[in-house]
N, C-alpha and C positions, 0 to 999 in steps of 0.2 A: 761426675756431672749427672744430676738426677732430675726427674720430672715426675709430676703426677701426685696422687693422694694415696695414702695407705688404706688398707682395708682390714676389717676385723673378722671377716668370714671369707673363706676361699670359694669362689665359683668354680664348679667342676665342669660344666658343659663346655665343649669346644666348638663354637659356632663356625660354620664354614665362611670363608671370605666372600663378601658380597660386594657388588658394585652398584652404584646408583644408576638408575635409568636415565637421569638427566646429565647434561654436559656440565662438568665441574670446571669452571674457568680457572680456578686457582690451581687445580692439578695440571691443566693444559699449560698455564703460564710457567709453572715450576718445571714441567717437562721441557718446554721450549728453552728455559734458562739453562737447564742441564745440557741440552743438545745444541746450543747456539754455536759452540765452537766447531762441532762437526758440520753444521749447516754452512757456517762461514767458510770453512776450509773447502767444502765441496763447491760452493759458489766461486771461490777464487780458482779452484782447479778447472771448473767449467769455463770460466772467463779466459784462463790461460789456453785451454784447448781451442776456444774460439779464435784467439789471436793467432795460434799456430795454424789453424785452418785457413784464416785469411791470408797469411803469409805464403802458404804453399798452394793456394787455389787460384788458377788463372781467371782473369776477368772474362765475362761472357756478355756479348752485345746482342740485343734483340731488335730486329726490324719487323714492322707489321704493316699490313694493308687490309682494307675493308672492301669486300665484294658484295654488291647488292644483287639479289635474285629478283629481276623485274620482268613480269609477264607482259607489261605494257609495251615493251620494245617490239613485240610481234603484232601490234595492232594493224600495221599496214599489210601483213600477210594473212590475218584472220579477220573475217567479217564481224563476228561477235565472240570475243574471248570469254570463255565461261569461267566464272569465279570458282575457286577450289574451296572445299570445306576446310574447317580449321584443322581437323585431325590429319587430313590428307596433305595440307600445306606444311604442317609440322614434319610429317614423314618425308616430304620432298626436301625440306631444308636439311634434315639430318642425313639424307642420302647424298646430298651435295657435299656435306662435310666429309663423308666417307670417300667420296670421289677425290677430294683434295688430298686425302691421306693414302690414296691407292698407289700401288707399285708402278702402274702404267704412267701416271703423272710424274712420279719420281724419276723414272727412266727418261722421260721427255726432258726434264730439267737437267739431268746429268749430261745428256747428249748436247743440249743447247749451250751449257756453260763449260763443257769439257772438264767436268769435275773429276773424272776418273784419272786425269793426268795431273791434278793439283795435289802435290804432296802435303802442302799446308792444310788442305781440307781433309785429306785421308788420314793424316797422323797429327792431329792437333794436340797441344799440351793438355794434360788431364790433371784433375785434382787428386789428392791422396785417396779419397774414397773411391773415385772412379778407377784409379790405378789398382786398388785392392780388389775391386770387383773384377777387373779384367784379369788380374793374376789368378783369382779363384777360378774364373771360367777357363783360363788356359790350362790350369791343372786338371780340371774336370774333363776337358776335351781329351787329355792324354789317356784317361781311363774309359772314355766312351767308346762304343763299338760302331760309331758312325763311319761309313766307308769314305775314303778320300774323294775329293771332287775330281771329276774327269774333264772339266771345262778348261778353256784357255785362260791365260793370265789376264788378258783383256776383259774377259767375262767376269773373272773374279774381282777385278778392280771396279767394274761397273756395279756388280752386286754389293760390294762394300760401300761404294758411294751412295747407292740407293738406301742401304740400311742406315747410314749416317743421316741422310736427309730425312727419312721417316722418323728417326729417333728424335731429332732436334726440331721437327716441325710441330706446330700446334695450330689446330683449326677448331673453332667453336662458334656456336651461334650466339649472337649478341641479343640477350634478353629474349623477348617474344617476337622480335622483328624478323625481316627477311635478309638481314645483313650477317655475313660470315666474316669473322675476324681471323686473318691468316698471319701468323708470325713465325719467324725462324731465328734461332739462336746460334751464334758462332763466336769464335774468339777474335775474328777480324771484323770490324764494323762494316767495311766496304763489301766484304764477301757476304755478310748477312743481308745487306740491302740488295745486292745483285741477285741473290738466290730468291729473296722474297718477290722481287719484281718479275723474275723469270717464272716463278710459280703462278703468279697472276696471269701472265701472258699465256702460259701453257694451259691453264684452266679455260680461258676464253677460247683459245684455239681448239681445245678438245670439245667444247660446246658446239662450235661451228662444224667441226668434222662429224660429230655425233649426229647433229641435225641433218646435215647433207646426206650422210650415209643412210640414215633412217628413211628419209624421204625417197632416196634413190631405190632402196630395196622395196619400199612400199609401192612405188610406181610400177616397177617391174612385176611385182607379184599381182597387183590389181589388174594389169593389162591381161595377164593370163586368165585371171578369174572372170573378167568381163566377157571374153570370148566364150568361155564355157557356159556362163549363166545365160547369155543371149540364146545360144543353141538350145539349152534345156527349157527355157521359157517358151520358145516357139513350139517345141515338141509337146509340152504340156497343154497348150491351148488347142492344138489339133486333136489330141486325145479326148478333150471335153466335147467337142462338136461331134466327133465320130460316135462316141458312146450315146449321146443324146438322140442322134438320128436312129441308131440301131435299136433302142428300146422304146421309141415313140414317146418320149417324155416331153409332150407338148405343153407349154405353159401359157396361161392367159392372165394378163395383169400381174405377171411375176409369180403365179401360182398354178399348180396342175389342175386340170378340169375335174378329174376324179376326186381331188381333195375338196373342191368347191361343192360337188354333189353330196358328198359325205357330210359336209358341214350343214347343208340345208336339211337333209333327212334327220340329222341328229337334233336339230332344233324342234322339228315336228314331233319327234319321239318324246321329247321332254314335255311338250304341251299335252300330248296324249296321255302320258303318265299322270299329269296333274288332273285331267278330266276323270280318268279311271279312279283315282284316289278320292275325288269329290263325290262321284256316284256311289262308290262303296261306302263312304261315310253316311250319306243320306239313307241308303238301303239298310245299313246296320242299325241306324237310329230308329226307323219305323218298324223294323222287324223285331227289335227288342220290346217295343211297345205292344205289338200284336201278340208276341209270345207270352206276355204277362197275363193274358186272359181278357174277356170282354169287360168285366167290371173294372179291373185295374187299368186296362187300356184307356177307358173313358175317364177315370179319375186322374191318371198320370199323363194324359195327353197334353202336356204343358209345353212341348217343344214348339218353337215358332213355325208357322205354316207359311211356306214360301212357294213360289213357282219353281218347278224343277227345270233343269236344263233342257228337258224335252218340251217344255211349254205346257205341261199338265196343269189344269186349273184346280186349285184347292179351295175355291170360294165356298163350295157346298159344305165341306168339312168345317169351315169357319162358321158358317151360319148355324149348322147343327150344334156346334159347341156353344154358340151364343144362346140359342133357344134352350139348350139343356141347362145352362147356368141360370137363365131367367126362371124356368119352371122350378128348378131346385130351390131357388130363393123364395118363390111364391109359396111353394109347398111347405117350407119351413115356417113361413109367417102364419099360414092358416093353421098348421098343426099346433103352433104355439098359442094361437088365439082360441081355436075351437076344438082342439084335440086331434089326435092322429086318425081317429075313426070317422072323421067328418067326410061326407061324400065327395066334397070338392077336393080334399086332400088325397083321398084314394084315387080319384080320377087323374089328379096331377101325377101321382106316382106311376100310374099305368102309362101316361104320356112320356114320363121320363124314361121308363124302360124301353119304350118304342124308339125314342130318339137315340138312346144309348146304343140300341141294336143297329140303327142306321149309321151312327158314328163308327162303330166297330167295323161295319161292312165297308165304309168309306176308307178307313185306315188300312184294311186288308187290300182293297183295290189299289191304294197309293203305294203300298209296300211292293206289290207285284209290279207296278209301273216302274218304280225305282230299280227293281231287280233287272228288268229288261234294259233299262238305260245302262246299268253297270255292265251287263253282258256285251252290249254294243261297244262301249268304250274299251272294254278289255280286248275284244276282237280287233279293234282298230290299232291298239297299242301293239298287239302281237304281230300284226302285219307290218307296221313300221319297223319293229325290232328286227324282223326277218330281212327287210330291205337294207337296213343299216348293217347287218352282219355281212350280207353279200358284198356291199360296197367296201366294208372294212377289209375283207379278204383281198378284194381287188386293190385297195389302197396300200395294203401291206406289201403286196408284191411290187407295186410301183414304188413304195418307200424304200425297199431293199435296193432297188435299182437307183433310187434317188440318193441313197447314202453313198454309193460308189460314185455317183455323179458329183455330189458335193465334195467328196474327197479329191476328185480330179480337179474341180474348180478351185478348191483351196490351194492345192499344189501349184496350179498355174498362177494364182494370184500371188502366192508367196514368192515364187521364182521371179515374177515380174517386179514385185516390190524390192526384192534383194538386188535385182539387176539395176534398178533405178538408184538404190543406195550406193552400190559399188561404183556406179557411173559418176555419182556426185563426189565420192571420195577420190576417185581417180583424177577428176578435174581439179580438186583441191590440192592433192599432192603434186600434181604437175605444176601448179602455180607456186607452191611453197618452195619448190626447188630453185626458183629464180629469186628467192628472198633469203639469202644466207645470213640471218640475223641471230645472234646469241641472246639468250634470255638472262644475261647477267652483264654487269658492268662494274668497273673499279670506281669506287667513290672516294677512296683515300689512297693515294699513291705512296708506296713505301720509299722512304729515304734512308740514308746512311745514319745509323744511331751515333750520337755524340757522347753518350754516357753509358757506362756498363750497367746492365740490368741485374747481374749477379756476379759475385756474392754481394749482398747488401750489408755493408759493414755494421751500421748501427743495429739493424735487425739481427744480424748474426751474433754480435756481441751480447745484445740483450737476450736473445734466445739461449745462448750458451750460459749466460749468468742464471737465467731462470731455470734451465734444465739442471744446472749444477746445484742450485738451491733446492729444487725438487728432489734431486738425488740425495742431497744431504738430509732433507726432511724425511725421505724414505728410510735412509739408514738410521736417522735418529728415532724414527717411529719403530723400526725393527729393534733397536736397542732398548727402547722403552717397553716394547712388547715382551722382550726376553727378560726384562727386569722382574724377577720373582723372589728377590731376597729381602732380608730385613735391612731397612735403612733408617727408619725413624720410629719414634715411640708410637705413632699412629699405626704403623704397620703391625706392631706387636699387639696392640689393643684390638685392632680390627680383625686380625687373623686368629688370635689365640684367646682373647678375653683374659689375658694374664697381666698381672701388674708389671709395669716397665720400671726397672730399677736404675737405669742410667746407662751412659756410654763410658766405655773404657778406651781411652785413646791408644794409638799405637805406641808402644814403648820405643823410645829413641835408640839410635845406634850406640849411644854412650853406654846404655845398660848392657847391650849385647856384647860390646867389646870388653867391658869390665867383667861380664860373666865368663866370657871365654878366657880372659886372663886369670881370673880367680880359679876357674876350673883347672887350668894348667898348674897353678900353684897347689891346688888340692891334690892333683895327681902326684906332684913331687912330694907332698907331705902325707901320702897315704899311710906311711908307717907311724905317723903321730896324729891320730884322728882327733885328739883333744884340742889341737891348735888349728884345725881347718876352719875356713870361713864359708858362709852360705852365699851362693851366687847372687849377685845384685839383681838379676832378673826376677828373683823371688822376694826381693826386699824393696820394691819400688814404693809401696805405700809407707814403709818404715823410713826410708831415706828421704822421701819427699812427701811429708805428711800434709802439706798445704796444696798439693797438686790436685787437679781434677780427677786423676786416677784414684787417689786416696779418698776424695769426696764421694765418688760413686760407691766405693766399698763401705763408707760410713752409711750411705743410704741403704745398702744391703743389710748392714747390722741393725739399723733402725727398723727396717721392715721385719726382720726376724724377731727383734725384741717386741714389737707391737703384736705380731701374730702369735708368737710363742711365749707371751709374757707369763703364762702360768707354769711354764716348765722351768724348774731351777737349773737344769742343765739342758742345753739345746744341742741336739744332734742334727747337723746341717750337712747335707750331701751336695756336692757340686757335680752336675752332670751336663752332658751335651749330647746332641743327636749324632754328630759326625766327629771323627777323630780330628786332631790338630786344630781345634777351635780355641785353644788357650785356656781350657778349664783348669788345668793344673796350675798355671801361673796365677789365675784369679783366686783359686782356693788357697794357695800358699800365701799370697799377699793379703787375703782376707784374714787368714789365721794370724799372720804376723801383725796386722793392724790391731786385732783383738788383743793379742798378747802385749803389744806396746801400750795399749790403754789400760793395762793392769788386770785384765781378765785371764783367768786360768784357762788356757786353750791347748787342746790336743789336736794335732794335724795328722790324719791317718792317710797313708797312700793305699787306697782301696782298689787300685787298678792292678789286679793280679796277673793280667795278661801282658800289659805294657806299662810297667811302673815308671812313668816319666819323671815323677817327683823324686823317687829314690835315685834314679840315674843322674839327676841334676845335682845331687848333693856332692860336695867335694870329697867326701870320704866314702869308702865302700864298707857298709855295715856287714857284720857277720851273721846277724839274726834280725828277724823282722816280724811282719804280721803273720806270715804262715807259721812260723815257729811258735808265736804266741797263741795261735788258735789251736794247733794240733800238737803242740809240744808236750802236752801232759804236765810234767813238773815245771816246765818253763813258764815263768811269770811274765806277763806282758810288760810290767814295769821295767824289766831288765833289758828290753829291746828298744827303749826310748832314747832319742837324742834330744838334747835341750840346748837352746840358744841362750848364751850367757846374758846378753843384753836384754832381750824381751822375755826370756824364760818360756819361750814357745817350745812345747814338747812335740816331737815328730816321731811317729811310728812308721818306719820305712817298710818296704817290701823287698825281700831278697829272693830272686828267682834263680834257682840253680838248674832248672829243667822245665819242660813243658808240663803245666798243670792241666789235666783233662777236665776237672770238675770244679772250676772256680766258682760257679753259681752256688753249688752245695756248700763249698767252703766258706764263702762270705755270708751265707745265710744260716749256717749251722749253729749248733748249741755253743761251740767255742766262741764264735763271734758274738753271740748274744751275751754270754757271760762277760766277755771283754767289754762290751758297751755298757752293760749294767754296772760293772765295777768301775769303769772310767767315769760314769755319771756321778759317783760319790766323790771324785777328786777334782773334776774340772767344771768350769762354767759353760764352756763351748767345746763341742767335738766336731771338727771339720773333717769331712771324709771326701777325698778325691776319688770319685768313682769312674769306671770306664764309661764310654758312650753307650747309651741304652738303645741306639739304633741297631748296631751289629750284634751285641751280646746281651745276655739277660742278667748280668751281675747286678746292675742298678735296680732292676725289678725285684730281684731276690732280696736285696738289702732294704727295700722300701718299708717293710713293717717295722724295722728298727730305727728309721729316720723320722725326726720330727718335721722336717721340711727339706725341700730341694731348691737350690738356686740353679736355674737353667742358663747356660752360657751358649751364646750363638755368635758366630763371626759376622761382623758387619760387612754387608755386600757380598757374602759368600754362602751363607746358609739359606737354602730355599724355604720359603714360608710354608708351602704345601707339605714339605717333608716333615717339618716340626709339628704342624697341625695333625697330620696323619699319625705321627709317632705318639703324640699325647693322647689322641683318641684311642689308639691301640693299647696304651698303658694307663688306664684310669687310676690305678693305685699311685702312680707317680704324679699324674696331673692333679690329683686331689691335694697333694702336699707341696705343689710348686709355690714358693714364696714370690717368685718373680723371675724376670728374664733380664740378663745383662748382655748388651751388645759389645763384644770385645773387638779389639784391633780396629777401632773406629778412626777413619781419616777425618779429623776435625775440620780441615780446610775444605773438604768436599761435602761435609755434612749439611752445611747451610743450603746447598743447591737442591737438596731433596726435601726440605721443609716447605710447607705451604705458607702463604702470606699470613703473617701474624703468629706463626708457630714459634715455639721456643728455639728451634734450630736456627731461625733467622737472627737471633740476638746473642749468639754465642760469643761474638767479639766483645760484647759488653760485660760478659762474665769474667773475662781474662784478668781483670784487675784484682779479683778475689782469689786467684790461684797463683801459686809459686811453683813452677815446674822444675826449678833447678835442683840438682842433687849434689850431695857432697862429692868432692873430687875422688875420694878413695875411702875404703872402709877403715874404720878405726880398729885397733887391735882387739877391742872388746867384742866385736862381732864375730865371735867364735862359737863353735859347737863342741859340746862335750857329752859323753854318755850320762844318762840319768843316774 
């Protein structure tokens, strides 16, 4: 059974196996098809376990009630109920849920329902899973170092009942509301309803008791605090008045007299500082003009002339400046018209000099006047500053005393405020004691359930089936993950880039039984080797020439003829990576097929360590390959055995001891001479070589071989091992003609092929094959020495 095209040149590189990054639906469907039986069996097993679980699991009934947390129930006791923030409200609801699950409430329910004396409650029927858990816990308790309980039997029963209650109770908030859903599960529906109602009653009673106890304790505590606060407030008020009188801290209009005087003087000081700064500015302005000299002072006296703060009149300076400017203008006109030496121009210049002298004298007088004003303002500022300093010292002393006074006043005020606050709380707590109203109410009364809440049969069976299918899918996926063997031609081409030569099906039991029978006959006829028969396991292709087994070997012959067409004699070695992959059977049947077709064929058993071909022969030869190679005068033709029917020549190997250097022997000069001599007499030389994975014999023989046929066992030989072995042996990989998958399970092969692949259509090929074999060997199928 063969697939693919022949090649004319041999690719040597061994690419590593790659996987596509995308999801291959064809591969997934093929894997699902292969593992469908495992998945189905797991689903059935899961469904069966679900049925067993339902049969042995007691029914559980659940009763539920809803409790609303309602602050509006206390509106008669509170004047203005304050709304709670969202986060605080959520925390409050969660706190109430924990109260429902508390041991205190569980004890109240146990005592109200007398559950510690109810044997049906204390020892209910359990499911297999619960029984297994309890058994494990009991075993672990034996090895634990926990000291034994010293309480009474009654306390032990109460504790067990509380534990059962807390285990079977479920309380949770309903959405984002203020409603708490409370449910209890039990094997008895009446007991479940009674316990749920008892829990609701116990919760409301606990609310009432908690409110009453809290207000009672608050009232007692507030009473004691009020007496203490009243006494302390009065003492603080007396201390304030005593201190005020002792330090003379008299106040007018709510402010001390010394503070008022200091404030007035401070305002006057600020005004005096402004006057001083103004006088200094005027003085500095006129002084800078006078200091520049008479001529510059008259030319640069461009500052505005105003009345000073002392009332000094500057009109004279203004008039002089006006006259000076008029005469200067007139003098310039006359000089321009009549010349600078004109008498009138000269007279005007003398008048200008006289006016300038008067202006400078007036500026000097004004500067001195502004200096006097500045000195007066400065003296007044110093006097006010001195008075402010004295009042500041006095105010500082009064301020220190005022600090102590204010501290005493604040203390007295705080105590008075605190007393008023506690007095109001005391009155409120006293009133709330007379309103024992809970802030919760039952809005859905618990009834006795009429249907079991668990186990849910439909859901349990569906879940068991789904879990079983998932488990089967997991096992199938694990099996597919561990699938690293050769199954299809695509595996060979993707992993090795080697020509795939076909599938060799598993040889039926008829061949094996006949071989065993013939082997027995051969042993009986060991004394007459000329009349012994070849085992039928080595004659499958000869006895069934129209079978798929023989067709695959014909494909191997065709591949060797195409690739080695220039070789008149073709030396073909049959190798495998691992032992027991059937290479000997393939090599013998291939050689027999060649001989049956009329080709001169020599079959050499080249496995010098484990000559399986020679051991399968019905006769025990006296000489073989070793003697032919190292025998000296011994000619190799004398060691041959020939089949009478096909004229197949066989060169066996006789091992009489352990050969230490088989690699040197099979690659030595003797072996080379033997092959070269056999090339002159045969068309095909088929060599059964040992596996090249554990030993080096095949590697040593590689230079003498024209090609290799690689034999791998279907579903047993790892792809990675063959790939790494060929990469490690490039001299063998370069001569590999192709790979044959031996021991193929044809019935299972179609499950590994992708949609549209040749493996999917193997049933259509069956009409072209005839797998039947003759019932027995004819007498002509004998062996004789050459």
